C-alpha positions as CSV (number, residue, x, y, z in Angstrom):
1,M,-17.1,33.5,27.2
2,A,-16.8,35.0,23.6
3,S,-13.9,37.0,24.3
4,F,-11.6,34.7,26.9
5,V,-11.8,32.8,23.2
6,S,-11.3,36.2,21.7
7,A,-8.3,36.2,23.8
8,L,-7.1,32.5,23.3
9,N,-7.4,32.8,19.4
10,A,-5.1,36.1,19.4
11,K,-2.2,34.3,21.6
12,I,-2.6,31.3,19.6
13,R,-2.2,33.1,16.6
14,S,0.1,35.5,18.1
15,N,3.3,33.1,17.2
16,P,4.1,31.6,14.0
17,M,4.4,27.6,14.9
18,A,1.4,27.3,16.9
19,N,-0.6,29.6,14.0
20,Y,0.5,27.3,11.3
21,I,-0.4,24.3,13.6
22,C,-3.4,24.9,13.8
23,S,-3.9,26.1,10.4
24,T,-5.9,24.0,7.6
25,H,-2.1,24.1,6.0
26,F,-1.2,21.2,8.2
27,W,-4.0,19.8,9.1
28,G,-5.3,19.1,5.5
29,P,-2.1,17.0,3.7
30,V,-2.1,15.3,7.9
31,S,-5.7,13.9,6.9
32,N,-5.2,13.5,3.4
33,F,-1.3,11.5,4.4
34,G,-4.1,8.4,5.1
35,I,-3.8,7.6,1.9
36,P,-0.2,7.6,0.4
37,I,0.2,5.3,4.1
38,A,-1.9,3.1,2.5
39,A,-0.4,2.8,-0.9
40,V,3.0,2.2,0.7
41,M,1.7,-0.9,3.1
42,D,-0.1,-2.8,0.0
43,T,2.8,-2.4,-1.7
44,Q,2.8,-6.1,0.3
45,K,0.4,-6.8,-0.6
46,S,0.0,-9.8,-3.7
47,P,-0.2,-8.1,-7.2
48,D,-3.7,-9.8,-7.7
49,L,-5.9,-7.4,-5.6
50,I,-4.3,-3.9,-8.1
51,S,-7.2,-2.3,-9.5
52,G,-5.3,-0.8,-12.8
53,K,-8.0,2.0,-12.8
54,M,-8.2,2.9,-10.2
55,T,-4.1,3.3,-9.0
56,G,-4.0,5.2,-13.1
57,A,-6.6,7.5,-11.4
58,L,-3.8,8.0,-7.8
59,T,-1.7,8.8,-10.3
60,I,-2.8,11.4,-11.7
61,Y,-5.1,13.1,-9.1
62,S,-1.3,12.7,-7.0
63,A,-0.1,14.7,-9.7
64,T,-1.2,16.5,-10.7
65,F,-1.9,17.9,-6.0
66,M,1.1,17.9,-6.2
67,R,1.7,20.6,-8.7
68,Y,-1.8,23.2,-7.5
69,A,0.3,21.5,-3.4
70,L,3.0,24.8,-5.1
71,A,1.1,27.2,-7.2
72,V,-1.2,28.1,-3.3
73,S,0.2,31.2,-1.6
74,P,2.7,31.0,0.5
75,K,3.1,27.5,-1.0
76,N,2.6,24.1,1.3
77,Y,5.4,21.8,1.2
78,L,3.1,19.8,3.4
79,L,0.4,18.2,1.1
80,F,4.0,18.9,-2.2
81,A,5.7,15.9,0.2
82,C,1.8,13.6,0.9
83,H,1.7,13.6,-3.0
84,F,5.0,13.0,-3.5
85,V,4.9,9.6,-1.1
86,N,1.7,8.7,-2.8
87,E,2.9,9.8,-6.7
88,G,6.0,7.2,-6.0
89,A,3.9,4.2,-4.4
90,Q,1.0,4.8,-6.7
91,L,4.2,4.4,-9.9
92,T,4.9,1.1,-7.9
93,Q,1.3,-0.1,-7.7
94,G,0.8,0.2,-11.3
95,Y,4.9,-1.7,-12.8
96,R,3.4,-4.2,-10.5
97,W,0.2,-4.5,-11.9
98,M,1.8,-3.6,-15.3
99,Q,4.0,-6.7,-13.2
100,Y,1.3,-9.2,-13.4
101,N,-1.3,-8.7,-16.0
102,Q,0.2,-6.9,-18.9
103,W,4.4,-8.0,-18.6
104,G,3.8,-12.2,-17.8
105,G,3.8,-11.9,-14.1
106,R,0.6,-13.8,-14.5
107,E,1.7,-17.0,-15.9
108,L,4.9,-17.1,-13.7
109,E,3.1,-17.4,-10.9
110,M,0.2,-20.1,-11.6
111,K,3.0,-21.8,-13.4
112,K,5.4,-22.0,-9.9
113,M,1.7,-22.9,-8.6
114,A,1.2,-25.7,-10.7
115,E,4.7,-26.7,-9.6
116,S,4.5,-26.5,-5.8
117,G,0.8,-28.0,-5.9
118,V,3.2,-31.3,-8.4
119,E,5.5,-31.9,-5.4
120,G,3.5,-31.2,-2.8
121,V,1.3,-33.9,-4.4
122,K,3.7,-36.2,-4.8
123,G,4.9,-35.6,-1.3
124,K,1.4,-36.6,0.6
125,V,2.0,-39.4,-1.6
126,E,5.1,-40.7,-1.1
127,Q,4.4,-40.3,2.2
128,V,1.1,-42.3,1.9
129,V,2.9,-45.0,0.5
130,E,5.6,-45.3,3.1
131,Q,3.4,-45.8,5.8
132,A,1.4,-48.2,3.4
133,K,5.1,-50.5,3.6
134,Q,5.3,-49.9,7.1
135,G,2.0,-51.0,7.9
136,T,2.4,-54.3,6.4
137,R,5.9,-55.1,8.0
138,D,4.3,-55.1,10.7
139,V,1.7,-57.3,9.7
140,V,4.3,-60.1,7.5
141,G,6.8,-59.3,11.0
142,K,4.6,-61.3,13.3
């Protein structure tokens, strides 16, 4: 059995593409791509859910490992791409956090919510008044 596994390993390692696919140079970045995928998907969520500290930490983390991916030998371009995407997503999240928390985005959202809330209540009151008028017409008409 050991000779079979050894022969299979030698066969896989003789092909450069199969050798790369079976290496940690490939599977490390592939498994790490969950972080940037989640970060990109989070850009569609409300900015009040963003943690400024975590976004800052992930920005530094991605920048550090982008550098590391090019410093190792051989260079790991797949790992670089993973952290490049994450860096872009984290910078986007950082901008959204700053816009919401530091540059007046929260106040603007609160103002819009208050205005839409007043309009919603106004519409409901008008509807109830109209129903009351109709009920009065029905009673008076009989």
